[in-house]
C-alpha positions in Angstrom: -39.5 -39.6 4.7 -38.5 -37.2 8.1 -35.3 -36.6 6.9 -36.8 -35.9 3.4 -39.0 -33.2 4.6 -36.1 -32.0 7.2 -33.6 -31.3 4.1 -36.4 -30.2 2.2 -37.2 -27.4 4.8 -33.5 -26.1 5.4 -32.7 -26.4 1.4 -35.6 -23.8 1.4 -34.8 -21.8 4.3 -31.3 -21.7 3.1 -32.5 -19.9 -0.5 -34.7 -17.8 1.3 -32.2 -16.7 4.0 -30.0 -16.1 0.8 -32.8 -14.2 -0.9 -33.1 -12.3 2.0 -29.1 -11.3 2.8 -28.9 -10.8 -1.0 -31.5 -8.2 -0.9 -30.4 -6.8 1.9 -27.0 -6.5 0.8 -27.9 -5.2 -2.7 -30.3 -2.4 -0.4 -27.0 -1.8 1.6 -24.7 -1.0 -1.4 -27.0 1.1 -2.9 -27.8 2.8 -0.6 -24.2 3.3 0.0 -23.4 4.5 -3.6 -26.1 7.3 -2.9 -24.4 8.3 0.4 -21.4 8.9 -1.2 -22.6 10.7 -4.4 -24.5 12.9 -1.9 -21.1 13.4 -0.2 -19.1 14.2 -3.7 -22.2 16.8 -4.6 -21.8 18.6 -1.7 -18.1 18.8 -2.2 -18.7 20.0 -5.4 -20.8 23.0 -4.3 -18.3 23.7 -1.5 -15.6 23.8 -5.0 -18.0 26.0 -6.5 -17.7 28.2 -3.1 -14.6 28.5 -2.7 -14.7 26.5 0.7 -11.9 24.1 -0.8 -11.2 22.8 3.3 -15.3 22.1 3.2 -15.0 20.0 -0.2 -12.5 18.1 0.4 -13.7 16.9 3.6 -16.8 16.0 1.7 -14.7 14.3 -1.2 -12.8 11.8 1.9 -16.4 11.4 3.1 -17.4 9.7 -0.1 -14.1 7.9 -0.4 -14.4 6.3 2.8 -18.1 4.7 1.8 -17.2 3.9 -1.6 -13.4 3.3 -1.9 -13.9 2.8 -5.7 -15.3 6.2 -6.8 -13.3 7.5 -9.6 -15.3 11.0 -9.9 -14.8 11.5 -6.3 -11.0 11.0 -6.7 -11.0 13.2 -9.5 -12.7 15.9 -7.9 -10.6 15.8 -4.5 -7.3 15.8 -6.7 -8.9 19.0 -8.6 -9.4 20.9 -5.5 -6.2 20.0 -3.6 -4.7 21.4 -7.3 -6.9 24.8 -6.9 -5.3 25.2 -3.7 -1.9 24.1 -4.6 -1.2 21.1 -3.2 -0.5 19.3 -6.6 1.5 16.5 -4.9 -2.1 16.0 -3.3 -3.7 16.6 -6.5 -1.5 14.5 -8.3 -1.9 11.5 -6.1 -5.9 11.3 -6.2 -5.7 11.9 -10.2 -3.7 8.6 -10.1 -5.8 6.6 -8.2 -8.9 8.1 -10.4 -6.8 7.1 -13.5 -6.2 3.5 -12.1 -10.1 2.9 -11.4 -10.8 4.5 -14.8 -8.0 4.8 -17.3 -10.2 6.2 -20.1 -10.7 9.3 -18.0 -9.7 12.0 -19.9 -10.3 15.2 -17.5 -8.1 12.9 -15.2 -4.9 13.3 -17.3 -5.6 16.6 -18.5 -6.1 18.3 -14.9 -3.3 15.9 -13.7 -1.5 17.6 -16.7 -1.9 21.2 -15.3 -0.5 20.0 -11.8 2.5 18.4 -13.4 3.2 21.9 -15.4 2.4 23.8 -12.4 5.5 22.2 -10.9 7.3 22.6 -13.5 7.3 19.4 -15.0 6.5 19.5 -18.2 7.5 16.4 -19.9 5.1 14.7 -17.6 2.5 17.4 -18.4 2.9 17.0 -22.0 2.8 13.1 -21.5 -0.9 13.6 -19.7 -2.1 16.1 -22.1 -1.5 13.6 -25.0 -3.3 10.9 -23.6 -6.5 13.2 -22.9 -6.3 14.6 -26.3 -5.9 10.8 -27.6 -9.6 10.4 -26.0 -11.1 13.8 -26.5 -9.4 15.1 -29.6 -12.0 18.4 -29.8 -10.7 19.3 -26.1 -9.2 23.2 -27.6 -8.1 23.6 -23.5 -6.3 20.7 -23.4 -4.1 21.8 -26.9 -3.7 25.3 -25.8 -1.8 23.6 -22.3 0.6 21.4 -24.1 1.0 24.3 -26.5 2.0 26.3 -23.3 4.2 23.2 -21.9 6.0 22.9 -25.0 7.1 27.0 -24.5 8.3 26.2 -21.2 10.2 23.8 -22.7 11.3 26.0 -25.6 9.9 23.7 -28.2 8.5 26.6 -30.2 7.7 25.2 -33.1 5.5 22.4 -31.1 3.7 25.1 -29.1 2.6 27.2 -32.2 1.1 23.4 -33.4 -1.0 23.1 -30.3 -1.9 26.8 -30.4 -3.2 27.1 -33.9 -4.9 23.6 -33.1 -6.6 25.1 -29.6 -7.8 28.1 -32.1 -9.2 25.7 -34.8 -11.2 24.5 -32.1 -12.6 27.9 -31.3 -10.6 27.8 -28.1 -9.3 31.8 -27.3 -6.0 32.0 -26.4 -4.6 34.8 -24.4 -3.2 37.9 -26.4 -0.7 37.9 -23.6 0.8 34.6 -24.2 0.7 34.6 -27.8 2.9 37.9 -27.6 5.5 35.9 -25.4 5.0 33.2 -27.9 5.9 35.4 -30.9 8.8 37.3 -29.1 10.3 33.8 -28.4 10.1 32.3 -31.7 9.5 35.0 -34.6 7.9 33.3 -37.3 
């Protein structure tokens, strides 16, 4: 009888310990997520203020806490792109997309980074993926039109520009003038 009571007490203690451990683990995970979000939010504020190095530092802190935080990778990549560090930006967008393959904004901005490097095929591919997920993105149509322009595919450039305009996006008049001169219609 004593063995049965001892075993019952052990089982109860194990259950209680497991419950307490699970609660502590869940509580710690939630606190870590809040900390990561706080760093990400501070990074956004620094980016808005043009303090890009401070922003990148905050995003990096968020990612050390929560390495699966796709939004922080996107935000850091966006900030790298603003700074002209396109390879770093592309690396972060790749990671954001690995974590969230349906991240339309990451495809779009990675496309901008590729276009900024003169890699128009990759840019067009990314704009196309972004548009598959968000077909109402006039800016992505415009950017894809610009990439086609640089590939001298003026018909495709016009198609994208007109689609962007139909969605209410205002195309830069200087770009339209260049496109008209390159491909009189």
